[in-house]
C-alpha positions, 0 to 999 in steps of 0.5 A, spaced: 515 463 474 508 466 474 503 462 470 498 468 470 503 474 468 497 479 467 494 477 474 501 478 477 502 485 474 495 487 475 496 487 483 501 493 482 496 497 479 492 502 484 485 502 484 484 509 481 487 506 475 482 501 474 476 506 476 478 512 473 484 511 468 488 516 472 495 515 472 500 519 476 505 519 481 501 516 486 499 510 482 507 508 482 507 510 490 501 504 490 506 499 486 512 501 491 507 499 497 505 493 494 513 491 493 514 493 500 509 488 502 512 483 498 519 484 502 516 485 509 512 478 508 516 474 503 509 473 500 507 474 492 503 479 490 497 474 489 498 467 492 496 460 490 488 462 491 489 468 487 488 472 494 491 479 493 497 481 498 494 488 499 487 485 501 490 480 506 495 485 509 490 491 510 487 488 516 494 487 519 497 494 517 490 497 520 492 493 527 499 495 526 501 488 527 508 488 525 510 481 527 504 477 524 506 481 517 513 479 518 516 474 513 516 468 518 523 465 515 526 471 519 524 469 525 525 474 530 532 476 526 530 483 524 530 490 527 523 492 530 524 499 529 526 498 522 521 493 520 515 498 523 518 504 519 517 499 513 510 497 515 508 504 516 511 506 509 507 500 506 501 502 509 501 509 507 503 507 500 497 503 499 492 508 502 485 507 498 485 514 496 491 517 492 491 523 496 493 520 502 499 517 499 506 520 500 510 523 495 516 518 493 521 524 496 517 523 503 517 515 502 525 516 502 524 520 508 520 515 512 524 509 510 531 513 513 527 514 519 526 521 520 522 521 527 518 527 526 516 525 520 514 518 522 511 520 528 506 525 524 505 520 519 503 515 524 498 520 528 495 522 521 495 529 523 500 532 518 495 531 512 499 536 508 505 531 508 501 526 504 497 531 499 499 532 492 496 535 485 491 529 485 488 531 491 483 536 487 480 529 484 479 525 490 477 531 495 470 531 493 469 523 493 466 520 500 471 514 499 469 509 505 471 502 507 466 499 503 466 502 497 474 501 497 473 493 498 468 493 492 473 497 488 478 492 490 474 486 488 472 489 481 480 491 481 481 484 482 476 481 477 479 486 472 486 484 473 485 476 474 480 476 468 474 473 472 
């Protein structure tokens, strides 16, 4: 099924696992975000060119481009509001910083469609919604997009053994 099982499993590991060896609830949240992306897009976590689904999806998530993210085999046969909720949830789950990822209880609330929580998460104003005990580890870090992309490249190299 997967010729390179190590590479396939590696895409589910959060970048902080490879960078710092940290495993906590946020590592699982990241993996769940990758799973949501698979469900949304109909794509495998690593394509035939060994490109990561997360790297492919990130610009589309940043632009909130639900229609481009949606599995083409669905056509327009899906509820846009529900798809938007899943896209928002996936986007939060794969945040570069674990501090910004929701807890699983918050993921459930987002997926159920609690409007207040969803609106606050979209606007990014209620950071207390998205913080956990791993916050202290990452608060001091200036974790920008360039560093994130470099870390993802390193993560991909480690996962793929290249």
